[in-house]
N, C-alpha and C positions, 0 to 999 in steps of 0.2 A: 776494046771498047773505046769509042770516040766520045769525048766529053767537051762541050763548050763551056764558056764561063758562066752563063746563066744556069746551066745544069750543076756546075760546081758549087754555086752559091746555095743550093738547096741541100747540100750534103753536110752532115754534122761531123765535126772533127773530134776524135776521141784519142786520148793518150793510152797506148796499150800497156804501159808500165803500171799506171795507177788506175786505169779504167775511168778517169775523169773526163766528163764531157766538157770540152774546151769552148765550143761555140760553133758558129757557122763561118765558112770562108767568106770574108767580105771583100777582099781585094787581092790582087797578085802583084808582085814586083817583077818587072821584066828587065832583061839586059837587051837593049835594042841593037847593040853592036853585034852580038852573037846570036840573037833571036831565040833566047832561052828564058824560061821562067826561073827566077831565082828563089822566090819564097811565096808562101801564102800569108796573108795578113788577116787576123781576126781582131776587129775593133774591141776596145775595152768596154766593159759594162758601164752604163750610166750610173752616176751616184745621185741619190736624192732626186729621182725623176729627171735627171739631166741638168738640174740647177747647179750642182757642185762639180760639173765637168764629168770626166770619164776616168776609169782605170786605165793603166797602160795597155797599149795594143800588144797582142801576142804575134810574134813573127816566127814562122816555122819554115826552116830551110827545106828545099826540095829533097835534100839528102836524108832528111828525117822522116819523110813520108814512106810508109811501108806498104800501104795498099789503098787504092781508091776503088771502093765498091759501089753497089747500087745506091745505098742510102748514106754511107759513112766514109770518112777518110780516116784511116788509122795511121797515127804518127807515133814515133818513139824518139823522145827527146829528153835529155837530162834536166835541163833548166829552162823553163818557160818564163817569159817576162811577165810575171803575175804580181799583182799588188799583195803585199804582206798582210794587209788588213782583211783580206778575203777569208771568210771562215773555211776551215778544212775539216771534213768529217772522216773519221777512221772507224771502220767496222772491225771489232775485235775478232770474233769467231761466230759465224752464222750457225755452226753446228753445235755450239755449246748449249747444254741443257740447263734449265734453271732448277734449283733444288730448294 
């Protein structure tokens, strides 16, 4: 599959370890000496409608990309540069029955 940057920007980035939707690829970091893509950059989410700035950007190295599909980019990375103030939701057990 051949993919240009405008096509890449429409793909959602998902962490395969947690299933978390990280965002959409906003930018790429290039090594112009070797002509290689170094990483994908996902801009941080705006705080208070952009008035209070943004969260930290997420930088994903190309070695962490596992699959680029039709609609998504699957990545496997241990530590994303995410804000610690962002709420995280954990699902206990979807098959647990209530009594």
